[in-house]
Structure formats: structure tokens, C-alpha cells
Steps between C-alpha positions, in 0.01 A plus 500: 500500500546855373304421186205376707503816715505725192213310337302511825556876521377549143193287574417710806550817295272370225236395755512846657461676167218269388319501837188692379435221248614211720237590762225443242604133451246289692757302701360443845144496375508183291271200539668270750625780723348450844364791706346445843336818625344477846457756777843553653669260257616533142702226334614517138680207331578571132555139389434551127696825488798336672496215248495738204782716639705188578458367146597837348809532721603143417468568126698824525779333698505209256542744208784686674685177577504393135 
């Protein structure tokens, strides 16, 4: 459990330091992400972005478990 918390902390630290470059990644603006923009209503469903992040997290966890 302690190892997971330490790794999570380092990942948050790395994300914070790399934030200026992470923002430029087009996640959330990919084809397949749904945006409904109507007067008084805005709905955003990042389906493609969620799939990509899920695959990346699954691969990273698979690597750490080996």
C-alpha cells in the first residue's frame, strides 16, 4: 500500500511539473468526443479521450504488476 501511495505522489509531482506541456495534448478535443452546446445547456462527454486514458492506465498498471 505504501509503495502505491509513493508512486501516486511521484506521478502527481511529475504531472504538476509537466503541466505546461500536458495542456497542449489534444485530449478532450479528439474525434468521438461529444459536445452539445445549446442556449442554457452545455454537455461534454469525452468518450474517445476516456478510452485512451483507460488504455494507458491499464498498460501502466500491467507493467508495474510484472
